[in-house]
C-alpha positions in Angstrom: -13.7 -12.5 -3.7 -11.3 -13.9 -1.3 -7.5 -12.9 -1.1 -4.3 -14.1 0.4 -1.1 -12.9 -0.2 2.9 -12.8 1.1 4.8 -10.1 -0.2 4.1 -9.9 -3.8 2.6 -13.1 -4.4 -1.3 -13.6 -4.1 -4.1 -15.2 -4.8 -7.7 -14.0 -5.7 -10.2 -16.5 -5.7 -14.1 -16.9 -5.4 -15.7 -17.6 -2.1 -15.6 -21.8 -3.1 -12.0 -21.1 -3.5 -12.2 -21.4 -7.8 -10.2 -18.8 -9.8 -13.0 -18.4 -13.1 -13.2 -14.8 -13.1 -11.3 -13.0 -15.6 -9.9 -10.4 -12.7 -8.8 -13.3 -10.3 -5.5 -15.6 -10.4 -2.4 -16.5 -8.7 -0.1 -13.6 -9.5 3.7 -13.1 -8.7 6.2 -10.7 -10.1 3.6 -8.6 -11.5 2.4 -11.7 -13.6 -0.8 -13.8 -13.3 0.8 -17.3 -13.1 -2.4 -19.4 -13.0 -6.0 -17.6 -14.4 -7.7 -21.0 -13.5 -8.5 -23.3 -10.7 -11.7 -25.0 -10.8 -12.4 -27.8 -8.4 -15.4 -30.4 -10.0 -17.3 -33.2 -7.8 -18.8 -35.4 -10.4 -18.6 -32.6 -12.6 -20.0 -29.7 -10.7 -18.8 -26.9 -8.8 -19.5 -27.7 -5.1 -21.8 -25.3 -3.2 -20.8 -23.0 -0.7 -20.9 -23.2 2.9 -18.8 -20.7 4.4 -15.4 -19.5 3.9 -13.0 -16.8 5.2 -9.2 -15.9 5.6 -7.8 -17.2 8.6 -4.5 -15.1 8.4 -3.1 -12.6 5.8 -1.4 -15.6 3.8 -4.0 -18.8 4.4 -7.7 -19.2 3.9 -10.1 -22.0 4.5 -13.1 -22.8 2.0 -16.2 -25.5 3.5 -18.5 -26.2 0.6 -20.8 -29.5 -0.2 -21.3 -31.1 -3.3 -24.2 -29.9 -6.1 -26.8 -32.6 -6.9 -25.6 -34.9 -9.6 -26.2 -38.2 -11.4 -24.1 -40.2 -9.1 -24.7 -37.8 -5.9 -27.7 -36.5 -3.9 -27.3 -33.5 -2.3 -25.0 -32.6 0.9 -23.5 -36.5 0.4 -20.0 -35.3 0.1 -18.4 -32.2 2.2 -15.2 -30.1 0.6 -12.7 -28.7 2.6 -10.3 -26.2 1.0 -7.5 -25.3 3.0 -4.9 -22.8 1.3 -1.6 -20.7 1.9 0.7 -18.8 -0.1 4.6 -18.9 0.7 7.8 -18.0 -0.5 7.3 -21.3 -3.1 4.1 -20.2 -4.3 0.5 -21.7 -2.9 0.0 -24.7 -1.5 -3.5 -26.3 -1.2 -5.2 -29.3 0.9 -8.4 -30.7 -0.2 -10.5 -32.8 1.3 -13.6 -34.9 0.5 -15.4 -36.7 2.9 -18.4 -39.2 2.3 -21.1 -38.0 5.0 -23.8 -40.3 3.9 -24.5 -43.9 4.8 -23.5 -45.7 1.5 -20.6 -46.2 -0.7 -20.4 -43.4 -3.3 -17.9 -43.4 -6.6 -17.6 -40.4 -8.1 -14.9 -38.5 -10.2 -12.9 -35.0 -9.0 -11.3 -32.9 -11.7 -9.1 -30.1 -11.2 -9.0 -27.5 -13.9 -6.1 -25.6 -14.5 -5.1 -22.7 -17.3 -2.5 -19.7 -17.2 -3.0 -17.3 -19.2 0.5 -15.1 -18.0 -1.3 -11.9 -18.4 0.7 -8.7 -16.7 -1.0 -7.2 -14.0 -2.0 -4.2 -15.5 -4.0 -5.8 -18.4 -5.9 -7.4 -16.1 -6.5 -4.4 -13.9 -7.5 -2.4 -16.6 -10.3 -4.9 -17.7 -11.1 -4.8 -14.4 -11.5 -1.3 -14.4 -13.5 -1.7 -17.6 -16.1 -3.8 -15.6 -16.0 -6.9 -18.3 -16.1 -4.5 -21.0 -15.3 -7.3 -24.1 -13.1 -4.9 -25.8 -10.5 -5.1 -22.9 -10.7 -8.8 -22.6 -9.6 -9.1 -26.1 -6.6 -7.7 -24.7 -5.6 -10.3 -22.3 -3.9 -13.5 -23.5 -5.1 -16.6 -24.5 -5.3 -19.2 -21.7 -2.5 -21.7 -22.0 -3.8 -25.6 -20.9 -1.7 -27.6 -18.8 0.5 -30.8 -19.8 1.6 -33.7 -17.7 5.5 -34.0 -16.9 5.6 -36.8 -14.6 2.9 -38.9 -13.1 1.9 -36.3 -10.3 2.5 -33.1 -12.0 1.4 -30.7 -14.5 3.4 -27.8 -16.3 1.4 -24.9 -18.2 3.9 -23.0 -20.0 3.7 -20.0 -23.0 6.3 -19.3 -25.6 7.9 -16.8 -24.1 9.4 -19.1 -20.9 7.0 -18.7 -18.2 6.2 -21.6 -16.4 3.6 -22.7 -13.8 4.4 -26.1 -12.2 1.7 -27.6 -10.3 2.6 -30.8 -8.3 0.1 -33.2 -6.7 0.6 -35.6 -3.8 -1.1 -38.4 -5.7 -1.0 -39.8 -9.2 -3.2 -38.2 -11.7 -4.9 -39.0 -14.7 -4.3 -36.1 -16.8 -7.0 -34.5 -18.8 -7.1 -32.0 -21.5 -7.9 -29.1 -19.0 -5.9 -30.6 -16.0 -5.8 -33.5 -13.5 -8.8 -36.2 -12.6 -9.2 -38.9 -9.7 -11.8 -41.7 -9.8 -13.0 -42.2 -6.0 -14.9 -45.0 -4.1 -15.9 -43.4 -0.8 -17.1 -45.4 2.3 -19.6 -44.4 4.4 -17.4 -41.6 6.1 -14.6 -42.2 4.1 -12.2 -39.5 3.3 -9.7 -38.7 0.9 -7.2 -36.2 0.7 -5.1 -34.0 -1.7 -2.5 -31.6 -1.3 -1.7 -29.1 -4.3 1.3 -27.3 -4.8 1.5 -24.1 -7.4 5.2 -23.0 -8.2 7.1 -21.0 -10.7 10.1 -22.7 -11.8 12.8 -20.5 -13.9 15.5 -23.2 -14.4 13.7 -25.6 -16.5 13.7 -28.1 -13.3 10.7 -29.6 -12.8 11.3 -32.4 -10.0 9.5 -31.4 -6.6 9.1 -34.1 -4.0 5.8 -35.2 -2.9 3.8 -31.8 -1.5 2.7 -31.2 2.1 0.8 -29.2 3.6 2.4 -27.6 6.6 5.9 -27.2 6.6 6.1 -24.0 4.8 2.9 -22.3 6.3 5.2 -22.7 9.7 7.8 -20.6 8.2 5.3 -18.0 6.8 4.3 -17.8 10.8 7.3 -17.7 12.1 8.3 -14.5 9.9 5.2 -12.6 10.9 6.0 -13.5 14.4 9.6 -12.0 14.0 8.1 -9.4 12.8 5.0 -8.7 15.7 8.3 -9.3 18.2 10.1 -5.9 17.0 7.4 -3.7 17.2 5.8 -1.7 20.1 3.3 -3.6 22.2 0.5 -2.1 22.6 -2.2 -2.7 25.9 -5.5 -0.7 25.7 -9.0 -0.8 27.3 -10.4 0.6 23.6 -11.3 -2.7 21.8 -11.3 -0.8 18.6 -7.9 1.0 19.2 -6.7 -2.3 19.7 -8.3 -4.1 16.8 -7.2 -1.1 14.2 -3.3 -1.3 15.7 -3.1 -5.1 15.4 -4.7 -5.5 11.8 -2.4 -2.4 10.6 0.3 -4.3 11.7 -0.6 -7.6 10.2 -1.4 -5.7 6.7 1.7 -4.0 6.9 3.3 -7.7 7.4 1.5 -9.3 4.7 2.7 -6.4 2.1 6.4 -7.2 3.1 8.4 -8.0 -0.6 11.6 -9.7 0.4 14.6 -10.6 -2.2 13.8 -8.3 -5.2 16.5 -8.1 -7.6 18.7 -7.5 -3.9 16.3 -5.0 -2.3 15.7 -5.3 1.2 12.5 -5.7 3.0 10.1 -3.3 1.6 6.1 -2.9 1.6 4.6 -3.3 -1.6 2.2 -0.2 -2.2 -0.9 -2.5 -2.2 -3.0 -5.2 -3.1 -4.0 -6.3 -5.8 -2.6 -4.0 -8.4 0.1 -2.1 -6.8 2.2 -5.2 -5.5 5.6 -3.8 -6.2 7.8 -1.0 -4.9 6.3 2.5 -5.2 8.8 5.2 -4.6 6.5 8.0 -3.5 4.2 5.2 -1.3 7.0 3.9 0.5 8.4 6.9 2.0 5.4 8.1 3.0 4.4 4.9 4.8 7.9 4.9 6.0 7.7 8.3 7.8 4.2 7.2 9.1 5.4 4.3 11.0 8.8 5.5 12.4 7.2 4.1 16.0 7.6 0.8 14.7 10.9 1.3 14.6 14.1 2.3 12.1 14.3 -1.0 9.7 11.7 0.0 7.3 12.5 3.5 6.8 16.4 2.9 6.2 15.5 -0.1 4.0 13.5 2.1 1.9 16.3 4.8 1.8 19.1 2.0 0.9 16.5 0.3 -1.7 15.6 3.8 -3.5 19.3 5.4 -3.8 20.3 1.9 -5.5 17.9 3.0 -7.8 17.8 6.4 -8.1 18.2 7.9 -11.8 21.8 8.8 -12.8 21.3 10.0 -16.5 18.4 11.9 -18.7 16.4 9.4 -20.3 13.2 11.0 -21.5 11.6 7.4 -22.4 11.4 7.2 -18.8 10.8 10.3 -17.2 14.1 9.7 -15.6 16.6 12.3 -14.6 19.9 12.6 -12.7 19.4 12.3 -8.8 15.7 11.5 -9.4 13.9 8.8 -6.9 11.9 6.4 -8.8 7.9 6.0 -9.0 7.8 2.1 -9.8 9.4 -0.8 -10.1 7.8 -3.3 -12.1 8.7 -7.2 -13.2 7.7 -10.0 -15.4 5.1 -8.9 -17.8 4.5 -5.6 -16.7 7.7 -4.4 -17.0 7.0 -5.6 -20.9 3.7 -3.6 -21.0 4.5 -0.9 -18.9 8.2 0.1 -17.9 10.8 -2.1 -15.8 11.5 1.4 -14.1 9.5 4.5 -13.9 10.6 7.8 -12.6 7.3 10.0 -13.3 6.7 11.6 -9.6 7.4 15.2 -8.9 7.5 14.3 -5.1 9.5 11.3 -4.4 12.8 12.9 -4.5 12.1 15.5 -1.9 10.3 13.0 0.2 13.4 11.0 0.2 15.1 13.9 2.0 12.3 14.1 4.4 12.6 10.9 5.5 16.4 10.7 5.8 16.0 13.7 8.3 13.3 11.8 10.0 15.1 8.6 10.6 18.0 10.7 11.8 15.7 12.4 14.7 14.2 9.4 15.3 17.8 7.4 15.9 20.7 10.3 16.3 22.3 7.5 13.5 25.0 9.5 12.1 26.1 6.6 10.1 23.3 6.3 7.8 23.3 10.1 7.0 27.1 9.4 6.1 26.3 6.7 3.9 23.5 8.3 2.0 25.1 11.7 1.8 25.9 10.9 -2.2 22.2 9.9 -2.9 21.1 13.0 -0.7 23.2 15.9 -2.6 22.1 14.2 -5.9 18.3 14.1 -4.4 19.0 18.2 -3.6 20.3 18.8 -7.1 17.5 17.4 -9.0 15.1 19.4 -6.7 17.2 22.6 -8.0 18.0 21.8 -11.7 15.9 19.7 -13.3 12.9 19.6 -10.8 12.5 23.4 -11.7 11.5 23.1 -15.0 11.5 26.9 -15.8 14.0 28.0 -13.0 10.9 30.2 -11.2 12.0 28.2 -7.9 8.7 26.2 -8.0 9.0 22.1 -8.7 6.8 21.2 -11.8 6.3 18.2 -14.1 5.2 17.1 -17.5 5.6 14.1 -18.7 8.4 13.5 -21.5 7.1 10.0 -22.7 3.5 9.8 -24.2 3.0 6.3 -22.3 4.1 8.1 -18.8 1.6 9.7 -16.4 0.0 12.8 -17.0 -0.1 13.4 -13.6 2.9 13.1 -11.6 2.2 13.8 -8.1 0.1 12.2 -5.4 -3.3 12.7 -6.9 -1.9 11.4 -10.2 -5.4 10.1 -11.8 -5.8 12.1 -15.5 -8.5 14.3 -14.1 -7.2 15.7 -10.7 -6.0 18.8 -11.3 -9.1 21.0 -11.7 -9.8 24.7 -11.0 -12.7 25.9 -9.0 -15.2 26.1 -12.0 -14.4 22.1 -13.1 -12.1 23.3 -15.8 -9.3 20.9 -16.3 -5.8 22.2 -15.6 -2.9 22.1 -18.8 0.4 21.6 -17.7 3.1 21.8 -17.0 1.9 21.5 -13.4 3.6 22.7 -9.9 1.3 21.1 -7.2 1.2 23.0 -4.2 2.0 20.6 -1.9 5.1 19.6 -3.5 6.7 23.1 -2.6 6.1 22.2 0.7 7.9 19.4 0.4 10.6 20.8 -1.2 11.0 23.5 1.4 10.7 21.0 4.1 13.8 19.1 2.2 15.5 22.1 2.5 15.7 23.0 6.1 16.1 19.3 6.9 18.8 18.7 4.8 20.4 22.1 6.3 20.0 20.6 9.8 22.0 17.4 8.6 24.7 19.7 7.0 25.3 21.2 10.0 25.3 18.4 12.6 26.3 15.4 10.6 28.5 16.4 7.6 30.0 19.2 9.3 28.9 21.8 6.1 27.9 24.9 7.7 27.7 26.9 4.3 25.7 24.6 2.9 23.3 24.7 5.6 23.3 28.4 5.8 22.5 28.3 1.8 19.7 26.0 2.2 18.2 27.6 5.0 18.4 31.0 2.6 16.8 28.7 -0.3 14.2 27.4 2.0 13.1 31.2 3.4 13.0 32.3 0.0 10.6 29.6 -1.3 8.3 30.3 1.5 7.9 34.1 0.6 7.8 33.5 -3.1 5.3 30.4 -2.5 3.3 32.2 -0.5 2.7 35.3 -3.3 2.2 32.8 -6.0 -0.3 30.2 -4.5 -2.4 32.2 -1.9 -5.9 33.2 -3.1 -6.9 36.0 -1.0 -10.3 36.1 -1.6 -11.0 32.3 -0.9 -8.6 32.4 2.2 -6.7 29.0 1.2 -4.0 28.2 -1.7 -4.3 26.9 -4.7 -4.3 23.1 -5.5 -1.5 23.9 -8.3 0.1 26.6 -10.7 -0.5 25.7 -14.2 1.5 26.1 -17.3 0.6 29.9 -17.5 1.3 30.3 -13.9 -2.6 30.4 -13.2 -3.7 29.5 -10.1 -5.6 26.2 -9.9 -8.3 27.6 -7.7 -10.0 24.6 -6.0 -10.0 24.1 -2.6 -8.3 20.6 -2.0 -6.9 18.5 0.9 -3.3 18.9 -0.6 -3.3 22.2 1.6 -3.2 19.7 5.0 0.5 18.6 3.5 1.3 22.5 3.5 1.2 22.5 7.5 2.8 19.4 7.8 5.8 20.5 5.7 5.9 23.8 7.7 6.2 26.0 4.8 2.6 27.8 5.7 3.2 31.6 7.5 1.9 31.8 11.0 -0.4 34.4 10.1 -2.3 32.1 7.3 -2.4 28.6 9.5 -5.6 29.9 11.0 -7.0 29.7 7.7 -5.5 26.4 6.9 -6.5 24.6 10.0 -10.1 26.0 9.6 -10.5 24.6 5.9 -9.2 21.2 6.8 -11.7 20.7 9.7 -14.7 22.7 8.3 -17.7 20.9 6.4 -16.4 21.8 2.9 -13.2 19.5 3.3 -13.7 17.4 6.2 -16.5 14.6 5.5 -16.8 13.7 9.1 -14.8 10.2 8.4 -11.5 12.0 7.1 -10.7 15.2 4.8 -11.9 15.0 1.5 -9.5 15.2 -1.5 -11.5 18.0 -3.1 -14.5 20.4 -1.3 -17.7 19.9 -1.5 -18.2 23.3 -2.6 -15.8 22.9 -6.2 -17.1 22.5 -9.3 -15.3 18.9 -10.3 -16.7 17.6 -6.6 -17.6 14.0 -6.7 -17.8 11.9 -3.2 -16.9 8.8 -5.7 -14.1 10.5 -8.0 -10.8 8.8 -7.2 -9.0 12.2 -6.4 -11.8 14.8 -6.6 -14.0 14.3 -3.4 -13.0 10.7 -1.6 -11.1 10.4 1.4 -7.7 9.0 1.8 -6.5 7.6 5.0 -2.8 8.8 4.2 -4.2 12.3 2.9 -6.2 12.6 6.3 -3.3 11.2 8.4 -0.8 13.7 6.9 -3.0 16.7 7.5 -3.6 15.6 11.1 0.2 15.4 11.3 0.4 19.2 10.0 -2.4 20.4 12.6 -0.9 18.5 15.1 2.9 19.8 14.0 1.5 23.7 14.2 -0.4 23.6 17.4 -4.0 22.7 16.2 -4.0 19.7 18.8 -7.8 19.6 19.0 -7.9 19.5 14.9 -5.5 16.8 14.7 -7.3 14.8 17.5 -10.6 15.4 14.9 -9.0 14.0 12.1 -6.9 11.0 13.7 -10.2 10.2 15.3 -12.2 10.0 12.6 -9.9 7.8 10.7 -9.8 5.2 13.6 -13.5 5.3 13.9 -13.9 4.6 10.0 -11.6 1.9 10.1 -14.3 -0.1 12.3 -16.6 -0.2 9.1 -13.6 -1.9 7.0 -12.9 -4.8 9.6 -10.2 -2.5 11.0 -8.2 -2.5 7.9 -8.7 0.7 6.3 -8.5 0.5 2.2 -6.8 2.9 -0.1 -9.4 5.2 -0.6 -13.0 5.4 0.6 -16.4 7.5 -0.6 -16.6 11.1 0.4 -20.2 11.2 1.1 -20.9 13.5 4.5 -21.0 11.4 7.9 -24.6 12.6 8.7 -25.8 11.2 5.1 -24.4 7.8 5.7 -24.7 5.4 8.8 -20.9 4.1 7.9 -18.4 5.2 5.4 -19.3 4.0 1.7 -16.2 1.6 0.1 -14.9 2.7 -3.1 -15.7 0.0 -5.5 -11.9 -0.7 -6.9 -9.8 0.4 -3.5 -7.1 -1.4 -2.7 -6.8 -2.9 0.6 -4.3 -3.8 2.3 -2.6 -0.7 1.1 0.8 0.3 2.7 0.1 4.2 3.6 -3.5 3.4 4.3 -2.0 0.7 6.8 0.4 3.3 8.1 -2.4 5.9 8.9 -3.8 4.5 12.5 -0.1 4.1 13.4 0.8 7.5 12.8 -2.9 8.5 14.2 -1.5 6.9 17.5 1.7 8.7 17.6 -0.1 11.9 17.2 -2.9 11.4 19.6 0.3 10.4 22.5 2.0 13.9 21.0 5.1 11.2 20.5 8.1 13.0 18.4 11.7 12.7 18.8 14.1 15.2 20.5 17.5 15.2 18.6 18.9 18.0 21.0 18.7 15.9 24.0 18.4 12.3 22.5 14.9 11.6 23.8 11.6 10.5 23.1 9.2 13.1 24.3 5.5 13.9 24.4 3.9 17.2 23.6 0.5 16.3 25.0 -1.0 19.3 26.6 -3.6 17.6 28.7 -5.9 17.4 25.4 -6.7 13.8 25.1 -9.6 11.5 24.4 -11.0 10.0 27.2 -11.0 6.3 25.7 -7.3 6.7 25.6 -6.7 6.9 29.0 -4.8 3.6 30.5 -3.2 2.5 27.2 0.2 1.5 27.3 2.6 1.4 24.3 6.2 -0.9 25.6 8.8 -0.7 23.3 9.5 2.5 21.1 12.6 2.3 19.7 14.5 5.9 19.5 18.3 7.1 20.0 19.5 3.6 20.4 17.0 3.0 23.2 13.6 1.3 24.2 11.1 3.6 25.4 7.7 2.8 27.3 4.3 5.0 27.3 1.5 5.4 29.5 -1.9 7.4 29.4 -2.9 8.1 33.1 -5.4 10.8 34.0 -4.8 12.3 30.7 -1.1 12.8 31.1 1.2 11.3 28.6 4.3 9.5 30.9 7.5 8.5 28.4 10.1 6.6 30.4 13.3 5.0 29.1 13.3 1.1 29.6 17.0 0.8 28.5 
C-alpha cells in the first residue's frame, strides 16, 4: 500500500496506483470519496515496475503493460504521478509506446464511490476482511457523465465526487475510455482531477498537473522555515528530525469549521482533531515554536463543553475527545467528550506555553476556559467526591475506557482479570496534580489572584498525599495502574508510572523505585517502554495496550526521568526510540511490538499501527529537547540547558539554531560534552 496525504485528505492505493481493495480509497472529511480507481491498458491492469512516495503528498508509480491480444509484453510503459492538494487528488497518466511498431488499444479508467464513513472502513480492515463486516459497507455508486470531460458520482444524500479529465472522454458504465493509436515511441498524456463539490457546481477548468502541487510545496517550505535548523554529524538523528518535521507537516488540518491549523491524530483512521493527541503533540514540540500549542488551546477552548449531555459524555468545562465530520459524524459522533485526561492536559499545556513564551496575553485570553476546566476537575471529573478523577461512560455508544489506553481490555490486574469501573487511572491523577500546581503559578504570576494560587497549591499537596496512600503497592514497589469501581488497586505493572514522574506527583522517596521499574527489563524492551510489564498476566507483546511500545509513552517517561534527575535513564529511553526509528524509515509509528531487543534484530511492526501519527512524530522532537537538557526559565526569561556533562558521544558537534522562547531566538551548540545556549536576537 502507498499513502499520500495533505491534512485530512488522503489516498491509499496499491503499488500500481489502483484503488480496488475494500480498505483503500480517497478520503476527505472522514468519508471515502473514491472507493475504486482502476487503470486498464487493453483490458488488463499494468504490471508494476516500481513505485514510491516522493514527498508525503506525492507519489509516482511506474509500470508496463501486461501481454494482451493487441499488445506484446513490455510494449507500453505506464507512468502515474499523483498528488494530494487542497482541491483533492490530481493524477497525470503517461503512456508511451516503447516498441518499434504502431499499436492500437483502449485505455480505461474504472471509477466508483461507496461514500463509506472512515470508521466502517476501519472496522472492515481490523476484521481482516470478514464478510460480516464487509456487508456493512455501502454499495458502490457508478459514475455518470455531466460534461464532455467530466464524470460525477453521487449518492442519495448529496455526497458528490467529481472527476475531471484533460481530454474529452467516452463514458462507460464504469468510468471513462480512450481508444489510442500510438506510433513508435509515441506518447499520450491524461490529467485527472478528483474533487468534492458541495454547491452543485460541476464546472471545472481543464486540469493541469503542477500549479496546485507548487502551492502544497510552498506551504511545506513555509512550515520548515519557522522551525529550528538542525546541523549534526549523526545521520540517523538528522533523518529522524526531518522525517518528524515532514510527518507533522503532512498531518496539518486547515480551515476545519473555523479551527486554525492543527495536526490530525494519525493516518489513516484518525485524520481529525483528538483532544488528548493534540495536547500531547503540542507539549512535545514546543521546541518548534509556540504556534501549534497556541492554536491547539484556542481550538479546544472553542469546542469545550458548556452543558451536561450524557449522550456525548459531555460535561461543563470538559475538553473534547474527538471531532468527526462527514459520514463518520453520522455513524459515530460529530463531537464526543469521552476522555478523562484531555481537560487537565489542557491546563498543563497552557502553563507550558506560558513558561516557554512568557505570553501573559494568551493566559488572560483563556482564563475563562481554564477556570471552567478546573471546575470540571473538582466536580464532574471526581464522580464520587474522593478527590480522584474517574471515568465511566454514560452513553452505550461511547468508549468503555477513557484514558489514553482506551482499548476495551486495557485495565487489567496482575493476574489478568479485567477491572470493572468506574476507573480512576493512575496517570490522570498525576495530570490533575500538575494542572493544579501549574494553574497556581499562572494565578499568582498573571491573574494576580494569590488566594486562588494558595488554594490550588494546598489542594495539589493534599492530592499528592492521598494519591500515594491509595495507589502505592508496597509489596511490589510500584503504583497501581488504576483503582477500580470498588477502589481496589488494579495491580499490574504498566508504563503509566512514567507519566507520574513527568507530572511530579511521585514523592521523593518513591522515585528510585519508579525509575528502576521504567528502565528495568520487565518494562523496557530495549527499543522503548512496554505498555505492560512482561511479567504480568495479560502481557502480550502484540496487544494494543498490554505489552506493545508506544513512542509517545516512552518519550513522556523519558521526560519524567529527566525532570526528576534520572538523566541516564532519560538518555537510555530517548536513544532507544531514536534507534528504533531507523527501522521504520525514520517515521515512528503509533505503536510497535514489545518483543525484547535481544530476541529480534529490529523492532517489529504492529500490523494496524497509524503512521504518520502526530504524537509519535512529536516523540523524537521531545527526545532531542531532553538530550540537550533544554528548558525555559520563566524567572530569568532565558532558554537554559540542565545537562550536567552526561551526553551521548554522537551528539557532539550538534547545532540547533533558531529556537524561539520568550520572544527571542536562541542557538544551541554541543561542544566537548557541553551544551551552550546563546541568544541570537
